[in-house]
C-alpha positions as CSV (number, residue, x, y, z in Angstrom):
1,X,77.9,117.4,94.4
2,X,81.0,117.0,96.6
3,X,84.2,115.2,95.4
4,X,85.5,112.6,97.9
5,X,89.0,111.1,97.9
6,X,89.4,107.4,98.6
7,X,92.4,105.0,99.1
8,X,92.3,101.3,98.2
9,X,93.1,99.1,101.2
10,X,94.7,96.6,99.0
11,X,96.9,98.4,96.4
12,X,97.0,101.9,98.1
13,X,95.7,103.6,94.9
14,X,94.1,107.0,95.6
15,X,91.1,108.1,93.5
16,X,88.3,110.6,93.6
17,X,84.6,110.0,93.4
18,X,81.8,112.6,92.7
19,X,78.9,111.6,94.9
20,X,76.0,112.9,96.9
21,X,76.3,113.3,100.6
22,X,73.9,110.5,101.4
23,X,74.8,108.3,98.5
24,X,75.4,104.6,99.3
25,X,79.2,103.8,99.1
26,X,79.0,100.1,99.7
27,X,79.4,99.3,96.0
28,X,82.6,101.4,95.5
29,X,85.6,99.6,94.0
30,X,89.2,100.5,93.3
31,X,89.5,101.4,89.6
32,X,93.0,99.9,89.5
33,X,92.6,96.4,91.2
34,X,88.8,96.3,91.7
35,X,89.0,95.7,95.4
36,X,86.0,96.4,97.5
37,X,85.5,98.9,100.4
38,X,88.1,101.6,99.9
39,X,88.6,104.0,102.8
40,X,87.7,107.7,102.5
41,X,90.7,109.9,103.2
42,X,90.9,113.5,104.2
43,X,92.1,115.7,101.4
44,X,93.0,119.4,101.2
45,X,91.0,121.9,99.3
46,X,91.7,125.1,97.3
47,X,90.1,128.4,98.1
48,X,89.7,131.2,95.5
49,X,89.1,133.9,98.1
50,X,92.7,135.1,97.9
51,X,93.4,134.5,101.5
52,X,95.8,132.0,102.9
53,X,94.2,128.8,104.2
54,X,96.7,128.6,107.1
55,X,97.4,124.9,106.4
56,X,100.6,123.6,107.9
57,X,102.3,120.3,108.7
58,X,102.8,121.1,112.4
59,X,104.2,123.7,114.7
60,X,107.1,125.9,113.4
61,X,109.8,127.3,115.4
62,X,111.8,130.4,114.8
63,X,115.4,130.8,115.9
């Protein structure tokens, strides 16, 4: 099962949830403040292939 990262809209707490792809997420609550409807955020991942993922924060310039 995939691990999804969520952020609470109220307190901004980030947390992870292991859930199925088609699993209903309407009952999700923030574990810190118990607020409903956290938003799913895009998170990075780690590859064990030994190759660089090529992730960057933006264009780089060389002088």
